[in-house]
C-alpha positions as CSV (number, residue, x, y, z in Angstrom):
1,X,140.0,117.0,38.2
2,X,138.3,114.2,36.5
3,X,134.4,114.0,37.1
4,X,134.6,110.5,38.5
5,X,136.8,111.8,41.2
6,X,134.5,115.0,41.7
7,X,131.6,112.8,42.1
8,X,133.2,110.3,44.6
9,X,134.3,113.3,47.0
10,X,131.1,114.8,47.1
11,X,129.3,111.5,47.8
12,X,131.9,110.8,50.6
13,X,131.2,114.4,51.9
14,X,127.3,114.0,51.7
15,X,127.6,110.6,53.4
16,X,129.6,112.0,56.3
17,X,127.2,114.8,56.8
18,X,124.3,112.5,56.7
19,X,126.1,110.5,59.7
20,X,125.6,113.6,61.9
21,X,122.0,113.2,62.6
22,X,122.3,109.3,63.6
23,X,122.1,108.6,67.1
24,X,125.0,107.3,68.7
25,X,124.9,104.7,71.6
26,X,124.9,106.2,75.1
27,X,126.4,104.3,77.7
28,X,124.7,106.2,80.3
29,X,121.3,105.7,78.5
30,X,121.8,102.1,77.6
31,X,122.2,100.8,81.1
32,X,119.5,100.4,83.9
33,X,119.1,103.7,85.8
34,X,120.4,103.7,89.1
35,X,118.2,105.2,91.7
36,X,119.5,106.8,94.6
37,X,116.6,107.2,97.3
38,X,116.9,110.7,99.2
39,X,114.3,109.8,101.9
40,X,113.4,106.8,104.0
41,X,110.2,105.2,104.1
42,X,108.9,107.3,107.2
43,X,110.3,110.7,105.6
44,X,108.5,109.5,102.4
45,X,105.2,109.2,104.1
46,X,105.5,112.3,106.3
47,X,107.3,114.6,103.5
48,X,106.1,113.7,100.4
49,X,102.7,111.6,100.6
50,X,100.8,113.0,103.9
51,X,101.2,116.9,102.5
52,X,99.6,115.7,99.2
53,X,96.9,113.6,100.6
54,X,96.0,116.4,102.9
55,X,95.3,118.6,100.0
56,X,92.9,116.0,98.7
57,X,91.2,115.3,101.8
58,X,90.9,119.1,102.6
59,X,89.1,119.4,99.3
60,X,86.4,117.0,99.5
61,X,83.1,116.8,101.5
62,X,81.3,119.0,104.0
63,X,82.1,120.5,107.4
64,X,79.0,120.8,109.6
65,X,79.0,123.2,112.5
66,X,76.4,125.0,114.6
67,X,76.9,127.9,112.4
68,X,76.2,125.8,109.2
69,X,77.4,123.8,106.4
70,X,80.6,124.7,104.4
71,X,81.4,122.7,101.1
72,X,85.1,121.9,101.0
73,X,85.0,121.4,97.2
74,X,87.3,123.6,95.1
75,X,85.8,126.6,93.5
76,X,88.5,127.8,91.4
77,X,90.5,126.5,88.3
78,X,93.7,127.0,90.5
79,X,92.4,125.0,93.5
80,X,91.7,122.1,91.2
81,X,95.0,122.0,90.0
82,X,96.3,122.0,93.4
83,X,94.3,118.9,93.9
84,X,95.4,117.4,90.6
85,X,99.1,118.1,91.2
86,X,98.6,116.6,94.8
87,X,97.1,113.6,93.4
88,X,99.9,113.1,90.8
89,X,102.3,113.1,94.0
90,X,100.4,110.7,95.6
91,X,100.2,108.3,92.8
92,X,104.2,108.7,92.3
93,X,104.5,108.3,95.8
94,X,103.1,104.7,95.2
95,X,105.8,104.4,92.8
96,X,108.5,105.1,95.1
97,X,107.1,103.0,97.8
98,X,107.8,100.0,95.3
99,X,111.4,100.7,94.6
100,X,114.0,98.2,95.8
101,X,114.9,98.5,99.1
102,X,111.7,99.9,100.2
103,X,109.1,97.4,98.8
104,X,108.5,95.0,101.9
105,X,107.1,91.9,100.0
106,X,103.8,91.2,97.9
107,X,101.4,92.8,100.3
108,X,103.3,96.2,100.5
109,X,103.6,95.9,96.6
110,X,99.6,95.6,96.4
111,X,98.9,98.5,98.6
112,X,101.5,100.7,97.0
113,X,99.7,99.8,93.4
114,X,96.4,100.6,95.2
115,X,97.7,103.9,95.9
116,X,99.1,104.5,92.3
117,X,95.3,103.5,91.2
118,X,93.6,105.7,93.7
119,X,96.0,108.8,92.8
120,X,95.1,108.3,89.3
121,X,91.5,108.2,90.2
122,X,91.9,111.6,92.1
123,X,93.8,112.9,89.0
124,X,90.4,112.1,86.8
125,X,88.3,113.6,89.1
126,X,90.0,116.9,89.5
127,X,90.6,117.0,85.7
128,X,86.8,116.9,85.5
129,X,86.3,119.2,88.4
130,X,83.8,116.7,89.7
131,X,83.4,117.3,93.4
132,X,81.5,113.9,94.1
133,X,84.0,111.9,92.0
134,X,86.9,113.8,94.3
135,X,85.0,112.6,97.3
136,X,84.7,109.0,96.3
137,X,88.4,109.1,95.0
138,X,89.7,110.5,98.4
139,X,87.8,107.6,100.1
140,X,89.8,105.3,97.8
141,X,93.0,106.8,99.1
142,X,91.9,106.5,102.3
143,X,91.2,102.7,102.0
144,X,94.8,102.4,100.5
145,X,96.4,103.9,103.1
146,X,94.7,102.5,106.0
147,X,94.9,99.0,104.7
148,X,98.6,99.2,104.3
149,X,99.0,101.0,107.8
150,X,97.1,98.2,109.4
151,X,99.4,95.5,108.2
152,X,102.6,97.2,108.7
153,X,102.3,100.5,110.7
154,X,100.3,99.4,113.4
155,X,102.4,96.1,114.6
156,X,105.5,98.3,114.6
157,X,103.9,101.0,116.7
158,X,102.3,98.1,118.9
159,X,106.2,96.6,119.1
160,X,107.5,100.0,120.2
161,X,104.9,100.6,122.6
162,X,105.6,97.2,124.2
163,X,109.2,97.8,125.1
């Protein structure tokens, strides 16, 4: 076999092997993702957001009774992790509320973004294991929730009660 033919075949074989590592176009990955919400807004609030927020609020502040004062702050790494994980759920729930079909206009989006930001603040407080920052961040979550509810939830409930 002549040398040039061997060299040519070797080059073709090596080139073919080099193509194995080149990523191919994936039609599924090249298109926009298709979201398929599983819960409606009310279920998202009740099943995802409310339980996560309760973990945060039940982990900040003090309870004062006739027997004395009880600090609600997490005292273990495990409990701080639970707060952090719940905060991530709160932040991501804000993103869920901005999905097409759920967002109810610019005010809704602003409140959902405030929820994301508040969730991020709780995450930072939990990672720092800072009880005072957690208390303040829990207040930010409350304000984000309450502001949205004043505009969107209360008028719906008043309309239902008027029937």
